[in-house]
SEPAVO-351540 format. One record per residue: residue in three letters; x, y, z of N, C-alpha, C, O in turn. Coordinates in Angstrom, 1 decimal. Each point is the difference from the previous one (the first is absolute). Example, Ala and Ser with C-alpha at 12.3 -4.5 7.8 and 13.67 -1.06 7.14 Angstrom:
% residues 2
r,n.u,n.v,n.w,ca.u,ca.v,ca.w,c.u,c.v,c.w,o.u,o.v,o.w
ALA,13.2,-5.7,7.8,-0.9,1.2,0.0,0.9,1.2,0.0,1.0,0.0,0.7
SER,-1.4,1.1,-1.4,0.9,1.1,0.0,-0.8,1.1,0.8,0.5,1.1,0.1
//
This chain:
% residues 126
r,n.u,n.v,n.w,ca.u,ca.v,ca.w,c.u,c.v,c.w,o.u,o.v,o.w
GLN,-9.2,16.5,9.6,1.2,-0.4,-0.7,-0.2,-1.6,-0.8,0.2,-0.8,0.8
VAL,-0.4,0.3,-1.7,0.6,-0.6,0.1,1.4,-0.6,-0.7,-0.2,-0.3,-1.2
ARG,1.3,0.1,1.5,1.7,-0.2,0.0,0.3,-1.3,-0.1,-0.9,-0.6,0.7
LEU,1.6,-0.2,-1.3,0.5,-0.6,0.1,1.3,0.0,-0.9,0.3,0.7,-1.0
ILE,0.6,-1.9,1.8,1.5,1.1,0.2,1.3,-1.7,-0.7,0.8,-0.6,0.8
GLU,-0.8,0.5,-1.5,1.5,-1.2,0.1,1.0,0.5,-0.2,0.2,1.2,-0.4
SER,0.8,-2.2,0.7,1.3,-0.1,0.1,0.1,-1.9,0.2,-0.7,-0.9,0.2
GLY,2.3,1.3,-0.4,0.2,-0.7,-0.6,1.2,-0.6,-0.7,1.0,-0.6,0.3
GLY,-1.6,0.8,-1.5,0.9,0.0,-1.5,1.3,0.7,0.6,0.4,0.8,0.9
ASP,0.0,-2.1,-2.3,2.0,0.5,0.3,0.1,-0.8,-1.3,-0.9,-0.6,-0.5
VAL,2.5,0.9,0.0,0.9,-0.8,-0.7,0.5,-1.2,0.8,0.4,-0.1,1.2
VAL,-0.4,-1.0,-2.3,0.8,-1.2,0.9,-0.3,-0.7,-2.4,-0.4,0.3,-1.1
GLN,0.8,-1.2,1.9,1.4,-0.4,-0.5,-1.8,-2.2,-0.5,-0.8,-0.6,0.7
THR,1.0,0.4,-1.6,-0.7,-0.6,-0.8,0.4,-2.1,0.4,0.6,-0.9,-0.5
GLY,-1.5,1.1,1.6,-0.6,-1.3,0.2,-0.8,0.1,2.0,-0.3,-0.8,0.9
GLY,0.1,2.1,-0.9,0.4,1.0,1.2,-0.9,0.0,0.7,-0.6,-1.1,-0.3
SER,0.0,1.8,1.1,-1.4,0.0,0.7,0.4,1.3,0.7,1.2,0.5,0.2
LEU,-2.3,0.0,0.0,-0.7,1.3,0.4,-1.6,-0.4,0.6,-0.8,-1.0,-0.2
ARG,0.6,2.2,0.8,-1.5,0.2,0.8,-0.4,0.6,0.2,0.1,0.5,1.1
LEU,-0.9,0.1,-2.0,-0.4,1.8,0.6,-1.8,0.3,0.9,-0.7,-1.0,0.1
SER,0.2,2.4,0.6,-0.9,-0.7,0.9,-0.5,1.5,-0.7,0.5,0.4,-1.1
CYS,-1.2,0.0,1.5,-1.4,0.8,-0.5,-0.9,0.1,1.9,-0.6,-0.8,0.8
ALA,1.2,2.7,-0.6,-0.9,0.0,0.7,-1.5,1.0,-0.1,0.1,1.2,-0.2
ALA,-1.4,-2.2,0.6,-1.0,0.8,-0.5,-0.4,1.3,1.6,0.3,-0.3,1.1
SER,-1.1,2.1,-1.8,0.2,0.1,1.6,-1.5,0.7,-1.0,-0.1,0.1,-1.2
GLY,-0.6,0.3,2.3,-0.4,0.7,-0.3,-2.1,0.2,-0.3,-0.7,0.9,-0.4
GLY,0.6,-2.5,1.0,-1.5,-0.8,-0.3,0.6,-1.2,0.2,1.2,-0.3,0.2
THR,-2.4,-0.5,-0.4,0.1,-2.2,0.8,-0.3,-0.3,-1.2,-0.9,0.3,-0.8
PHE,1.8,-1.1,0.9,-0.2,-1.1,-1.8,-0.2,-1.4,0.5,0.4,-0.9,-0.8
THR,-0.8,0.7,1.6,0.4,-1.6,0.6,-1.3,-0.4,-1.2,0.0,-1.2,-0.3
GLN,-1.4,2.2,-0.4,-0.2,-0.9,-0.8,0.1,-0.2,-1.9,-0.4,-0.7,-0.9
CYS,1.4,1.8,1.1,0.9,0.4,-0.9,0.6,-0.7,-0.8,0.6,-0.9,0.6
THR,-0.5,0.8,-1.6,1.1,-0.8,-1.0,1.2,0.6,-0.5,-0.1,1.0,-0.7
MET,1.5,-1.7,1.0,1.0,0.6,0.2,0.7,-0.6,-1.1,-0.3,-1.0,-0.7
ALA,1.1,1.4,0.7,0.8,-0.4,-1.2,1.4,1.0,-1.0,0.2,1.2,-0.2
TRP,0.2,-2.1,-0.2,1.4,0.4,-0.8,0.1,-0.4,-1.3,-0.4,-1.1,-0.5
PHE,1.2,2.5,-0.5,0.1,0.5,-1.3,1.8,0.2,-0.6,1.0,-0.1,0.7
ARG,-0.9,0.2,-1.4,1.2,0.4,-0.4,0.1,0.4,-2.0,-0.2,-0.6,-1.1
GLN,0.5,1.4,1.5,0.3,1.3,-0.9,1.8,-0.4,-1.0,1.1,0.3,0.5
ALA,-1.5,-0.8,-1.5,1.6,-0.1,-0.7,-0.1,1.4,-0.7,-1.0,0.7,-0.1
PRO,2.4,-0.4,-0.5,0.0,1.6,-1.0,-0.8,-0.4,-1.3,0.6,-0.9,-0.6
GLY,-1.8,1.3,0.1,-0.2,-0.1,-1.5,-1.7,-0.9,0.4,-1.1,0.2,-0.5
GLN,1.5,-1.0,1.4,-0.7,-1.3,0.7,-1.4,0.0,0.4,-0.1,0.9,0.9
ALA,-1.4,-1.7,-1.2,-0.7,1.1,0.7,0.1,-0.7,1.7,0.9,-0.8,0.4
ARG,-1.8,1.3,0.4,0.5,-0.6,1.3,-0.9,-1.6,0.0,-0.8,-0.3,-0.9
GLU,1.1,-0.2,1.9,0.1,-1.7,0.2,-0.2,-0.7,1.5,0.8,-0.1,1.0
PHE,-1.9,-0.1,-1.3,-1.0,-0.4,1.3,1.4,-1.5,0.4,0.4,-1.0,-0.6
LEU,-0.2,1.6,1.6,1.0,-1.1,1.0,-0.2,-1.0,0.6,0.5,-1.1,-0.3
ALA,-1.7,1.3,1.8,0.1,-0.8,0.8,-1.4,0.6,0.8,0.1,1.2,0.1
GLY,-1.1,-1.5,0.3,-0.9,0.8,0.7,-0.8,-1.3,1.3,0.2,-1.2,0.1
SER,-1.2,2.4,0.7,-0.7,-0.3,0.9,-1.5,-0.5,0.1,-0.5,-0.1,1.2
PHE,-0.4,-0.3,-2.5,-1.6,0.9,0.7,-0.2,-0.4,1.1,0.2,-1.1,0.5
ARG,-1.0,2.8,0.3,-0.6,-0.1,0.5,1.3,-0.9,2.1,1.0,-0.2,0.5
ASP,-2.5,0.1,-0.5,0.3,-0.7,1.0,-0.4,-1.4,0.1,-0.5,-0.5,1.1
THR,0.7,-0.1,-2.1,-0.1,-1.2,-0.4,1.2,-0.8,0.5,-0.1,-0.9,0.9
GLY,1.0,1.0,-1.3,1.7,-0.8,0.1,-0.2,-0.3,-1.0,0.0,-1.2,-0.2
ARG,-0.6,2.5,-1.5,0.0,-1.3,-0.5,1.8,1.1,-1.3,0.0,1.0,-0.7
THR,1.0,-1.9,1.2,1.1,0.5,-1.2,0.3,-0.8,-1.6,0.3,-1.2,-0.4
SER,-0.4,2.8,-0.2,0.1,-0.2,-1.8,1.3,0.1,-0.2,0.7,0.7,0.8
TYR,-0.2,-1.3,-1.9,1.5,0.3,-0.7,0.1,-0.2,-1.2,-0.7,-0.8,-0.7
ALA,2.0,1.8,0.1,-0.5,0.0,-1.3,0.6,-0.6,-0.3,0.9,0.1,0.8
ASP,-0.4,-1.1,-1.9,0.5,-1.5,-0.1,1.7,0.7,-0.1,0.9,-0.4,0.9
SER,-0.7,1.1,-1.7,1.6,0.8,0.0,0.9,0.2,1.3,0.8,0.9,0.1
VAL,-1.3,-2.0,1.0,-0.1,1.2,1.1,0.1,-1.5,1.3,0.9,-0.3,0.8
LYS,-2.3,-0.3,-1.1,-0.3,-1.0,0.7,0.5,-0.8,0.3,0.2,-0.6,-1.1
GLY,1.0,-0.7,2.5,1.1,-0.2,0.2,0.4,0.2,0.6,0.2,-0.5,1.1
ARG,0.6,2.1,-2.3,1.3,1.1,1.0,-0.7,1.2,1.5,0.6,0.7,0.8
PHE,-1.8,-1.1,-1.0,-0.6,1.7,0.2,-0.9,-0.4,1.7,-0.4,-1.2,0.0
THR,0.3,1.4,0.3,-0.6,0.5,1.5,-0.9,1.0,0.2,0.6,1.1,0.3
PHE,-2.1,-0.9,-0.3,-0.6,1.1,1.1,-0.6,-0.7,0.8,-0.6,-1.1,-0.1
SER,0.8,2.1,1.6,-0.7,-0.2,1.2,0.0,0.6,0.1,0.8,0.7,-0.7
LYS,-1.7,0.3,1.9,-0.4,0.9,0.4,-0.4,0.1,1.9,-0.6,-1.0,0.3
ASP,0.7,1.7,0.7,-0.3,0.2,0.9,-0.7,1.1,0.1,0.2,1.2,-0.4
ASN,-1.5,-2.1,1.4,-1.1,1.7,-0.3,0.3,0.3,1.2,-0.2,1.2,-0.3
SER,0.3,-1.1,1.2,0.7,0.1,1.0,0.6,1.9,-0.1,-0.4,1.1,0.4
LYS,2.0,-1.9,-1.3,0.2,1.3,-0.4,-0.3,0.3,-1.1,1.0,0.3,-0.8
SER,-2.2,-0.1,0.3,-0.6,0.0,-1.8,1.9,0.3,-0.9,0.5,1.1,-0.5
THR,0.2,-2.4,0.6,1.1,0.6,-0.9,-0.6,-1.6,-0.7,-0.6,-0.8,0.7
MET,0.9,0.6,-2.1,0.6,-0.8,-1.0,0.9,-0.2,0.2,0.5,0.7,0.9
TYR,0.4,-1.9,-1.7,1.3,-0.5,0.3,-0.1,-0.9,-1.8,-1.0,-0.6,-0.5
LEU,2.3,0.9,-0.1,-0.5,-0.6,-1.3,2.3,-1.1,0.1,0.9,0.5,-0.6
GLN,-0.9,-1.4,1.3,0.6,-0.5,-0.3,1.5,-0.6,-1.4,0.6,-1.1,0.0
MET,-0.4,1.8,-0.7,0.0,-0.9,-1.0,1.7,-0.7,-0.6,0.9,0.8,-0.4
ASN,-0.5,-2.2,0.3,0.7,-0.6,0.5,0.6,-0.3,-1.7,-0.3,0.9,-0.8
SER,0.7,-1.7,0.4,0.7,0.4,-1.3,0.2,0.8,-1.0,-0.5,-0.1,-1.2
LEU,1.0,0.9,1.6,-0.1,1.8,-0.9,0.8,-0.5,-1.6,1.1,-0.4,-0.4
LYS,-2.0,0.6,0.2,1.1,0.2,-1.9,-0.8,1.7,-0.4,-1.0,0.7,0.3
PRO,2.2,-0.6,-1.1,0.3,1.1,-0.5,-1.5,-0.1,-0.8,-0.8,-0.2,0.8
GLU,0.4,0.3,-1.9,-1.8,0.6,-0.1,-0.5,0.1,1.4,-0.9,0.8,-0.3
ASP,0.8,-1.0,1.5,-1.0,0.4,0.8,0.9,1.8,0.6,0.8,-0.1,0.9
THR,-0.8,0.8,-1.3,1.3,0.6,-0.6,-1.1,1.4,0.0,0.2,0.5,-1.1
ALA,-0.8,0.1,1.6,-1.5,0.8,0.0,0.1,1.1,1.7,0.7,0.1,1.0
LEU,-2.3,0.7,-1.6,-0.2,0.4,1.0,-0.8,-0.4,1.3,-1.1,-0.5,-0.4
TYR,1.2,0.5,2.0,-0.8,-1.1,0.2,-1.3,1.1,0.8,0.2,1.0,0.7
SER,-1.7,-2.0,-1.2,-0.3,1.3,1.2,-1.6,-0.7,0.8,-0.3,-1.2,-0.2
CYS,-0.3,1.7,0.6,-0.6,-1.0,1.0,-1.5,1.7,0.3,0.0,1.2,0.1
ALA,-1.6,-2.7,-0.2,-0.5,0.8,-0.5,-0.8,-1.3,1.0,0.1,-1.2,0.3
VAL,-1.0,2.5,-0.1,-1.6,-0.2,1.3,-1.5,0.5,-1.1,-0.1,1.1,-0.5
GLY,-0.7,-2.2,0.3,-1.4,0.3,-0.3,-1.2,-0.6,0.8,0.0,-1.3,0.1
CYS,-0.9,1.8,0.2,-0.7,0.1,0.8,-1.6,-0.4,-1.2,-0.8,0.9,0.4
ARG,0.6,-1.1,-0.7,-1.1,-0.2,-1.2,0.1,-1.2,-0.9,-1.0,-0.5,-0.6
LEU,3.1,0.0,0.5,-0.6,-0.7,-1.7,-0.7,-1.1,0.3,0.0,-0.6,1.1
ILE,-0.8,0.3,-2.3,0.2,-2.1,0.3,1.2,-0.8,-0.6,1.2,0.4,-0.1
LEU,-1.7,-1.5,-0.4,0.4,-0.9,0.8,1.1,-0.8,-1.2,1.1,-0.5,0.1
SER,-2.0,0.6,-0.9,1.0,0.0,-1.7,0.3,2.3,-0.7,0.3,0.7,-1.0
SER,-0.6,-0.4,2.1,1.1,1.4,-0.5,1.5,0.7,1.4,0.5,1.0,0.7
MET,-0.4,-2.5,-1.0,0.7,-0.1,1.2,1.3,0.1,-0.4,1.0,0.3,0.7
ARG,-1.0,-0.6,-2.7,1.1,0.5,0.5,0.8,1.6,-1.2,1.0,0.7,-0.1
ALA,-2.7,-1.0,-0.5,0.3,1.6,-0.5,0.5,1.3,0.7,-0.6,0.5,1.0
ASP,1.8,0.1,-1.5,0.4,1.2,1.2,-1.0,1.5,0.2,0.1,0.9,0.9
THR,-1.1,-0.8,-2.1,-1.6,0.8,0.4,-0.7,-1.1,0.8,-1.1,-0.6,-0.4
SER,1.5,0.4,1.1,-0.6,0.0,1.1,0.0,0.3,1.7,-0.8,0.2,0.9
TYR,2.5,-0.3,-1.3,0.3,0.6,1.8,-0.2,1.9,-0.2,0.4,0.8,-0.8
GLU,-0.9,-0.8,1.6,-0.3,1.7,0.6,1.4,0.4,0.4,0.3,1.2,-0.3
TYR,0.4,-1.9,0.8,1.0,0.8,1.2,1.2,-1.1,-0.5,0.1,-1.2,-0.1
TRP,0.7,2.7,-0.2,2.0,-0.8,-0.5,1.2,1.2,1.2,0.0,1.0,0.6
GLY,1.0,-2.5,-0.8,0.7,1.1,1.1,1.4,0.3,-2.0,-0.2,-0.3,-1.2
GLN,1.0,1.0,1.8,1.0,0.1,-0.7,0.7,-0.4,-0.8,0.2,0.3,-1.1
GLY,0.3,-1.5,2.0,0.3,-1.2,-1.0,1.9,0.3,0.4,0.5,1.1,0.4
THR,0.4,-2.3,-0.8,1.1,-0.5,0.6,0.5,-0.8,-1.0,-0.3,-1.0,-0.6
GLN,1.9,2.1,0.5,0.3,-1.2,-1.6,0.4,-1.6,1.3,-0.1,-0.3,1.2
VAL,0.6,-0.2,-2.2,0.4,-1.8,-0.2,0.6,0.0,-1.0,-0.6,-0.5,-0.9
THR,2.3,1.0,0.5,1.0,-0.6,-0.3,1.0,-1.2,-0.2,1.2,0.0,0.5
VAL,-1.8,-1.2,-1.3,0.4,-1.3,-0.4,1.7,0.2,-0.7,0.4,0.2,-1.1
ALA,-0.1,-0.2,1.7,1.7,-0.2,-1.0,0.2,-1.0,-0.7,-0.8,-1.0,0.2
SER,1.5,1.0,-0.9,0.6,-1.5,-1.3,1.0,-0.8,0.5,0.4,-1.0,-0.6
//
């Protein structure tokens, strides 16, 4: 059974930083796409960053480009999201996702991912 467990969410002041982690278990994920999404209350789930399969190709949403950095450690089946220069509008529930069958053009669609974590809350105080 595949499980994704996020950690690292917290309350932080504007301009602060956080590092989220997502540990995957129950499968082999080196050939899968791994990504981070977030969802604020009343809003749709938003793609933030991800790495397509084992290509090393990483994509970012414009809203976080230059502030957030995606990384992963295949030896630990863990992905990370380093978040800097946080803003109040970054407040949301952050979730990691793994998709093992998606194609590059569908990487930003949440429906492309089979496995999801439960989410970790990030709150940025103004």
